[in-house]
PyMOL commands that place a pseudoatom at each C-alpha (Angstrom):
pseudoatom trace, name=CA, resn=MET, resi=1, chain=A, elem=C, hetatm=0, pos=[0.000, 0.000, 0.000]
pseudoatom trace, name=CA, resn=ASN, resi=2, chain=A, elem=C, hetatm=0, pos=[2.871, 2.346, 0.821]
pseudoatom trace, name=CA, resn=ALA, resi=3, chain=A, elem=C, hetatm=0, pos=[4.384, 1.856, -2.644]
pseudoatom trace, name=CA, resn=LEU, resi=4, chain=A, elem=C, hetatm=0, pos=[1.038, 2.673, -4.267]
pseudoatom trace, name=CA, resn=TYR, resi=5, chain=A, elem=C, hetatm=0, pos=[0.700, 5.780, -2.093]
pseudoatom trace, name=CA, resn=LYS, resi=6, chain=A, elem=C, hetatm=0, pos=[4.202, 6.955, -3.048]
pseudoatom trace, name=CA, resn=PHE, resi=7, chain=A, elem=C, hetatm=0, pos=[3.450, 6.302, -6.711]
pseudoatom trace, name=CA, resn=LEU, resi=8, chain=A, elem=C, hetatm=0, pos=[0.153, 8.202, -6.693]
pseudoatom trace, name=CA, resn=PHE, resi=9, chain=A, elem=C, hetatm=0, pos=[1.309, 11.035, -4.437]
pseudoatom trace, name=CA, resn=PRO, resi=10, chain=A, elem=C, hetatm=0, pos=[5.060, 11.522, -4.770]
pseudoatom trace, name=CA, resn=SER, resi=11, chain=A, elem=C, hetatm=0, pos=[6.472, 13.905, -2.193]
pseudoatom trace, name=CA, resn=GLU, resi=12, chain=A, elem=C, hetatm=0, pos=[9.879, 14.407, -3.757]
pseudoatom trace, name=CA, resn=GLU, resi=13, chain=A, elem=C, hetatm=0, pos=[11.393, 14.225, -7.214]
pseudoatom trace, name=CA, resn=SER, resi=14, chain=A, elem=C, hetatm=0, pos=[12.868, 10.865, -8.024]
pseudoatom trace, name=CA, resn=THR, resi=15, chain=A, elem=C, hetatm=0, pos=[15.801, 11.599, -10.310]
pseudoatom trace, name=CA, resn=LYS, resi=16, chain=A, elem=C, hetatm=0, pos=[16.249, 7.906, -11.051]
pseudoatom trace, name=CA, resn=THR, resi=17, chain=A, elem=C, hetatm=0, pos=[12.630, 7.493, -12.148]
pseudoatom trace, name=CA, resn=VAL, resi=18, chain=A, elem=C, hetatm=0, pos=[12.716, 10.712, -14.156]
pseudoatom trace, name=CA, resn=SER, resi=19, chain=A, elem=C, hetatm=0, pos=[15.954, 9.612, -15.837]
pseudoatom trace, name=CA, resn=VAL, resi=20, chain=A, elem=C, hetatm=0, pos=[14.422, 6.262, -16.776]
pseudoatom trace, name=CA, resn=ALA, resi=21, chain=A, elem=C, hetatm=0, pos=[11.448, 8.101, -18.302]
pseudoatom trace, name=CA, resn=ILE, resi=22, chain=A, elem=C, hetatm=0, pos=[13.785, 10.430, -20.222]
pseudoatom trace, name=CA, resn=LEU, resi=23, chain=A, elem=C, hetatm=0, pos=[15.786, 7.413, -21.438]
pseudoatom trace, name=CA, resn=ALA, resi=24, chain=A, elem=C, hetatm=0, pos=[12.598, 5.718, -22.659]
pseudoatom trace, name=CA, resn=LEU, resi=25, chain=A, elem=C, hetatm=0, pos=[11.562, 8.915, -24.438]
pseudoatom trace, name=CA, resn=ARG, resi=26, chain=A, elem=C, hetatm=0, pos=[14.982, 9.228, -26.100]
pseudoatom trace, name=CA, resn=LEU, resi=27, chain=A, elem=C, hetatm=0, pos=[14.977, 5.588, -27.193]
pseudoatom trace, name=CA, resn=VAL, resi=28, chain=A, elem=C, hetatm=0, pos=[11.465, 5.576, -28.646]
pseudoatom trace, name=CA, resn=PHE, resi=29, chain=A, elem=C, hetatm=0, pos=[11.551, 8.933, -30.420]
pseudoatom trace, name=CA, resn=GLY, resi=30, chain=A, elem=C, hetatm=0, pos=[15.223, 8.652, -31.304]
pseudoatom trace, name=CA, resn=LEU, resi=31, chain=A, elem=C, hetatm=0, pos=[14.735, 5.320, -33.046]
pseudoatom trace, name=CA, resn=PHE, resi=32, chain=A, elem=C, hetatm=0, pos=[11.650, 6.564, -34.875]
pseudoatom trace, name=CA, resn=ILE, resi=33, chain=A, elem=C, hetatm=0, pos=[13.379, 9.718, -36.164]
pseudoatom trace, name=CA, resn=ILE, resi=34, chain=A, elem=C, hetatm=0, pos=[16.416, 7.622, -37.160]
pseudoatom trace, name=CA, resn=SER, resi=35, chain=A, elem=C, hetatm=0, pos=[14.109, 5.428, -39.245]
pseudoatom trace, name=CA, resn=HIS, resi=36, chain=A, elem=C, hetatm=0, pos=[12.843, 8.528, -41.089]
pseudoatom trace, name=CA, resn=GLY, resi=37, chain=A, elem=C, hetatm=0, pos=[16.413, 9.635, -41.786]
pseudoatom trace, name=CA, resn=TYR, resi=38, chain=A, elem=C, hetatm=0, pos=[17.466, 6.154, -42.881]
pseudoatom trace, name=CA, resn=MET, resi=39, chain=A, elem=C, hetatm=0, pos=[14.538, 5.965, -45.290]
pseudoatom trace, name=CA, resn=LYS, resi=40, chain=A, elem=C, hetatm=0, pos=[15.584, 9.300, -46.788]
pseudoatom trace, name=CA, resn=LEU, resi=41, chain=A, elem=C, hetatm=0, pos=[19.202, 8.129, -47.061]
pseudoatom trace, name=CA, resn=THR, resi=42, chain=A, elem=C, hetatm=0, pos=[18.326, 4.866, -48.809]
pseudoatom trace, name=CA, resn=SER, resi=43, chain=A, elem=C, hetatm=0, pos=[15.941, 6.688, -51.170]
pseudoatom trace, name=CA, resn=PHE, resi=44, chain=A, elem=C, hetatm=0, pos=[18.310, 9.606, -51.780]
pseudoatom trace, name=CA, resn=SER, resi=45, chain=A, elem=C, hetatm=0, pos=[18.505, 9.275, -55.568]
pseudoatom trace, name=CA, resn=THR, resi=46, chain=A, elem=C, hetatm=0, pos=[14.716, 9.102, -55.835]
pseudoatom trace, name=CA, resn=LEU, resi=47, chain=A, elem=C, hetatm=0, pos=[14.019, 11.964, -53.421]
pseudoatom trace, name=CA, resn=GLU, resi=48, chain=A, elem=C, hetatm=0, pos=[16.762, 14.451, -54.356]
pseudoatom trace, name=CA, resn=GLN, resi=49, chain=A, elem=C, hetatm=0, pos=[14.970, 15.900, -57.394]
pseudoatom trace, name=CA, resn=ASN, resi=50, chain=A, elem=C, hetatm=0, pos=[11.567, 16.422, -55.752]
pseudoatom trace, name=CA, resn=PHE, resi=51, chain=A, elem=C, hetatm=0, pos=[12.478, 17.032, -52.113]
pseudoatom trace, name=CA, resn=PRO, resi=52, chain=A, elem=C, hetatm=0, pos=[10.996, 20.293, -50.771]
pseudoatom trace, name=CA, resn=ASP, resi=53, chain=A, elem=C, hetatm=0, pos=[13.384, 23.266, -50.705]
pseudoatom trace, name=CA, resn=PRO, resi=54, chain=A, elem=C, hetatm=0, pos=[11.940, 25.537, -48.003]
pseudoatom trace, name=CA, resn=LEU, resi=55, chain=A, elem=C, hetatm=0, pos=[15.243, 27.343, -47.336]
pseudoatom trace, name=CA, resn=GLY, resi=56, chain=A, elem=C, hetatm=0, pos=[16.063, 28.059, -50.975]
pseudoatom trace, name=CA, resn=VAL, resi=57, chain=A, elem=C, hetatm=0, pos=[19.319, 26.074, -50.900]
pseudoatom trace, name=CA, resn=GLY, resi=58, chain=A, elem=C, hetatm=0, pos=[18.284, 23.451, -53.433]
pseudoatom trace, name=CA, resn=SER, resi=59, chain=A, elem=C, hetatm=0, pos=[16.440, 20.154, -53.099]
pseudoatom trace, name=CA, resn=GLN, resi=60, chain=A, elem=C, hetatm=0, pos=[19.582, 18.063, -52.785]
pseudoatom trace, name=CA, resn=LEU, resi=61, chain=A, elem=C, hetatm=0, pos=[21.084, 20.140, -49.954]
pseudoatom trace, name=CA, resn=SER, resi=62, chain=A, elem=C, hetatm=0, pos=[17.708, 20.340, -48.191]
pseudoatom trace, name=CA, resn=LEU, resi=63, chain=A, elem=C, hetatm=0, pos=[17.514, 16.549, -48.321]
pseudoatom trace, name=CA, resn=MET, resi=64, chain=A, elem=C, hetatm=0, pos=[21.071, 16.215, -46.982]
pseudoatom trace, name=CA, resn=LEU, resi=65, chain=A, elem=C, hetatm=0, pos=[20.257, 18.584, -44.108]
pseudoatom trace, name=CA, resn=ALA, resi=66, chain=A, elem=C, hetatm=0, pos=[17.126, 16.589, -43.265]
pseudoatom trace, name=CA, resn=ILE, resi=67, chain=A, elem=C, hetatm=0, pos=[19.149, 13.351, -43.330]
pseudoatom trace, name=CA, resn=PHE, resi=68, chain=A, elem=C, hetatm=0, pos=[21.828, 14.898, -41.101]
pseudoatom trace, name=CA, resn=ALA, resi=69, chain=A, elem=C, hetatm=0, pos=[19.221, 16.020, -38.571]
pseudoatom trace, name=CA, resn=GLU, resi=70, chain=A, elem=C, hetatm=0, pos=[17.080, 12.893, -38.588]
pseudoatom trace, name=CA, resn=LEU, resi=71, chain=A, elem=C, hetatm=0, pos=[19.754, 10.220, -38.932]
pseudoatom trace, name=CA, resn=PHE, resi=72, chain=A, elem=C, hetatm=0, pos=[22.938, 11.539, -37.352]
pseudoatom trace, name=CA, resn=CYS, resi=73, chain=A, elem=C, hetatm=0, pos=[21.470, 13.945, -34.799]
pseudoatom trace, name=CA, resn=GLY, resi=74, chain=A, elem=C, hetatm=0, pos=[18.755, 11.356, -34.077]
pseudoatom trace, name=CA, resn=LEU, resi=75, chain=A, elem=C, hetatm=0, pos=[21.440, 8.788, -33.328]
pseudoatom trace, name=CA, resn=ALA, resi=76, chain=A, elem=C, hetatm=0, pos=[23.265, 11.158, -30.970]
pseudoatom trace, name=CA, resn=PHE, resi=77, chain=A, elem=C, hetatm=0, pos=[19.937, 12.056, -29.312]
pseudoatom trace, name=CA, resn=THR, resi=78, chain=A, elem=C, hetatm=0, pos=[19.133, 8.382, -28.762]
pseudoatom trace, name=CA, resn=PHE, resi=79, chain=A, elem=C, hetatm=0, pos=[22.416, 7.834, -26.911]
pseudoatom trace, name=CA, resn=GLY, resi=80, chain=A, elem=C, hetatm=0, pos=[22.207, 11.148, -25.094]
pseudoatom trace, name=CA, resn=PHE, resi=81, chain=A, elem=C, hetatm=0, pos=[25.413, 12.433, -26.685]
pseudoatom trace, name=CA, resn=ILE, resi=82, chain=A, elem=C, hetatm=0, pos=[25.777, 16.249, -26.815]
pseudoatom trace, name=CA, resn=THR, resi=83, chain=A, elem=C, hetatm=0, pos=[22.016, 16.143, -26.451]
pseudoatom trace, name=CA, resn=ARG, resi=84, chain=A, elem=C, hetatm=0, pos=[21.117, 19.811, -26.369]
pseudoatom trace, name=CA, resn=VAL, resi=85, chain=A, elem=C, hetatm=0, pos=[23.388, 20.563, -29.326]
pseudoatom trace, name=CA, resn=VAL, resi=86, chain=A, elem=C, hetatm=0, pos=[21.933, 17.826, -31.560]
pseudoatom trace, name=CA, resn=LEU, resi=87, chain=A, elem=C, hetatm=0, pos=[18.394, 18.801, -30.613]
pseudoatom trace, name=CA, resn=ILE, resi=88, chain=A, elem=C, hetatm=0, pos=[18.814, 22.188, -32.304]
pseudoatom trace, name=CA, resn=PRO, resi=89, chain=A, elem=C, hetatm=0, pos=[18.836, 20.752, -35.880]
pseudoatom trace, name=CA, resn=LEU, resi=90, chain=A, elem=C, hetatm=0, pos=[16.044, 18.342, -34.955]
pseudoatom trace, name=CA, resn=ILE, resi=91, chain=A, elem=C, hetatm=0, pos=[13.871, 21.144, -33.552]
pseudoatom trace, name=CA, resn=PHE, resi=92, chain=A, elem=C, hetatm=0, pos=[14.631, 23.336, -36.587]
pseudoatom trace, name=CA, resn=THR, resi=93, chain=A, elem=C, hetatm=0, pos=[13.736, 20.494, -38.971]
pseudoatom trace, name=CA, resn=MET, resi=94, chain=A, elem=C, hetatm=0, pos=[10.410, 19.915, -37.223]
pseudoatom trace, name=CA, resn=LEU, resi=95, chain=A, elem=C, hetatm=0, pos=[9.632, 23.649, -37.154]
pseudoatom trace, name=CA, resn=VAL, resi=96, chain=A, elem=C, hetatm=0, pos=[10.185, 23.775, -40.919]
pseudoatom trace, name=CA, resn=ALA, resi=97, chain=A, elem=C, hetatm=0, pos=[8.058, 20.647, -41.384]
pseudoatom trace, name=CA, resn=VAL, resi=98, chain=A, elem=C, hetatm=0, pos=[5.167, 22.045, -39.311]
pseudoatom trace, name=CA, resn=PHE, resi=99, chain=A, elem=C, hetatm=0, pos=[5.174, 25.705, -40.348]
pseudoatom trace, name=CA, resn=VAL, resi=100, chain=A, elem=C, hetatm=0, pos=[6.530, 25.604, -43.912]
pseudoatom trace, name=CA, resn=ILE, resi=101, chain=A, elem=C, hetatm=0, pos=[6.192, 22.164, -45.536]
pseudoatom trace, name=CA, resn=HIS, resi=102, chain=A, elem=C, hetatm=0, pos=[2.812, 21.296, -43.970]
pseudoatom trace, name=CA, resn=ALA, resi=103, chain=A, elem=C, hetatm=0, pos=[1.617, 24.853, -43.282]
pseudoatom trace, name=CA, resn=ASN, resi=104, chain=A, elem=C, hetatm=0, pos=[-1.597, 24.476, -45.291]
pseudoatom trace, name=CA, resn=ASP, resi=105, chain=A, elem=C, hetatm=0, pos=[-2.151, 20.789, -44.621]
pseudoatom trace, name=CA, resn=PRO, resi=106, chain=A, elem=C, hetatm=0, pos=[-4.820, 19.484, -42.248]
pseudoatom trace, name=CA, resn=MET, resi=107, chain=A, elem=C, hetatm=0, pos=[-3.817, 18.702, -38.667]
pseudoatom trace, name=CA, resn=ALA, resi=108, chain=A, elem=C, hetatm=0, pos=[-3.752, 14.955, -39.354]
pseudoatom trace, name=CA, resn=VAL, resi=109, chain=A, elem=C, hetatm=0, pos=[-0.896, 15.471, -41.833]
pseudoatom trace, name=CA, resn=LYS, resi=110, chain=A, elem=C, hetatm=0, pos=[1.240, 17.700, -39.604]
pseudoatom trace, name=CA, resn=GLU, resi=111, chain=A, elem=C, hetatm=0, pos=[0.425, 15.843, -36.379]
pseudoatom trace, name=CA, resn=LEU, resi=112, chain=A, elem=C, hetatm=0, pos=[3.559, 13.659, -36.399]
pseudoatom trace, name=CA, resn=ALA, resi=113, chain=A, elem=C, hetatm=0, pos=[5.905, 16.617, -36.934]
pseudoatom trace, name=CA, resn=ILE, resi=114, chain=A, elem=C, hetatm=0, pos=[4.162, 18.479, -34.072]
pseudoatom trace, name=CA, resn=LEU, resi=115, chain=A, elem=C, hetatm=0, pos=[4.602, 15.450, -31.824]
pseudoatom trace, name=CA, resn=TYR, resi=116, chain=A, elem=C, hetatm=0, pos=[8.318, 15.234, -32.639]
pseudoatom trace, name=CA, resn=LEU, resi=117, chain=A, elem=C, hetatm=0, pos=[8.671, 18.984, -32.131]
pseudoatom trace, name=CA, resn=ALA, resi=118, chain=A, elem=C, hetatm=0, pos=[7.057, 18.773, -28.692]
pseudoatom trace, name=CA, resn=VAL, resi=119, chain=A, elem=C, hetatm=0, pos=[9.232, 15.856, -27.603]
pseudoatom trace, name=CA, resn=PHE, resi=120, chain=A, elem=C, hetatm=0, pos=[12.416, 17.513, -28.868]
pseudoatom trace, name=CA, resn=CYS, resi=121, chain=A, elem=C, hetatm=0, pos=[11.581, 20.816, -27.142]
pseudoatom trace, name=CA, resn=ILE, resi=122, chain=A, elem=C, hetatm=0, pos=[10.769, 19.061, -23.857]
pseudoatom trace, name=CA, resn=SER, resi=123, chain=A, elem=C, hetatm=0, pos=[13.981, 17.035, -24.169]
pseudoatom trace, name=CA, resn=TYR, resi=124, chain=A, elem=C, hetatm=0, pos=[15.947, 20.220, -24.771]
pseudoatom trace, name=CA, resn=ILE, resi=125, chain=A, elem=C, hetatm=0, pos=[14.561, 21.676, -21.546]
pseudoatom trace, name=CA, resn=SER, resi=126, chain=A, elem=C, hetatm=0, pos=[14.917, 18.513, -19.448]
pseudoatom trace, name=CA, resn=GLY, resi=127, chain=A, elem=C, hetatm=0, pos=[18.345, 17.462, -20.707]
pseudoatom trace, name=CA, resn=PRO, resi=128, chain=A, elem=C, hetatm=0, pos=[19.463, 13.877, -21.308]
pseudoatom trace, name=CA, resn=GLY, resi=129, chain=A, elem=C, hetatm=0, pos=[19.070, 12.480, -17.775]
pseudoatom trace, name=CA, resn=ARG, resi=130, chain=A, elem=C, hetatm=0, pos=[21.488, 10.278, -15.899]
pseudoatom trace, name=CA, resn=TYR, resi=131, chain=A, elem=C, hetatm=0, pos=[21.365, 7.374, -18.368]
pseudoatom trace, name=CA, resn=SER, resi=132, chain=A, elem=C, hetatm=0, pos=[23.209, 9.096, -21.193]
pseudoatom trace, name=CA, resn=VAL, resi=133, chain=A, elem=C, hetatm=0, pos=[26.653, 9.589, -22.671]
pseudoatom trace, name=CA, resn=ASP, resi=134, chain=A, elem=C, hetatm=0, pos=[26.469, 13.225, -21.552]
pseudoatom trace, name=CA, resn=TYR, resi=135, chain=A, elem=C, hetatm=0, pos=[26.094, 12.138, -17.927]
pseudoatom trace, name=CA, resn=LEU, resi=136, chain=A, elem=C, hetatm=0, pos=[29.096, 9.804, -18.212]
pseudoatom trace, name=CA, resn=VAL, resi=137, chain=A, elem=C, hetatm=0, pos=[31.233, 12.540, -19.785]
pseudoatom trace, name=CA, resn=ARG, resi=138, chain=A, elem=C, hetatm=0, pos=[30.128, 15.029, -17.129]
pseudoatom trace, name=CA, resn=ASN, resi=139, chain=A, elem=C, hetatm=0, pos=[31.152, 12.637, -14.363]
pseudoatom trace, name=CA, resn=LYS, resi=140, chain=A, elem=C, hetatm=0, pos=[34.540, 12.004, -15.992]
pseudoatom trace, name=CA, resn=LEU, resi=141, chain=A, elem=C, hetatm=0, pos=[35.168, 15.745, -16.297]
pseudoatom trace, name=CA, resn=ILE, resi=142, chain=A, elem=C, hetatm=0, pos=[34.173, 16.417, -12.682]
pseudoatom trace, name=CA, resn=LYS, resi=143, chain=A, elem=C, hetatm=0, pos=[36.569, 13.737, -11.396]
pseudoatom trace, name=CA, resn=LYS, resi=144, chain=A, elem=C, hetatm=0, pos=[39.534, 15.421, -13.099]
for i in range(1, 144): cmd.bond("trace and resi %d" % i, "trace and resi %d" % (i + 1))
show_as sticks, trace
zoom trace
């Protein structure tokens, strides 16, 4: 009964529990965004001519930037490596997807990009948690 009471009415922040939740969030959304980037990478030759160019830098470069954000930054995000830095391109990519690429689309079309944007913004604020490469690096640096 005491465990149920503590679960329903926590009196103090449990950094371990919060870190596990942040890890789960990073794993789920990191792996999903990586899959989007991987799909773009494997379909590069097909997509490069028709990929949207919202920044005016050309379709090919826009596609490469999307792949960089989704695949490489997504991978770093999943492991919690330089988390806040790699979230910047991911947040920017989702902002462009929501407000430029899907600006006139119905909510059902832009819903996924909004979900990613929310998760990436919350992750930027919360940081990577204790189960991350960042936490390990921080501890190594503090010991020196």
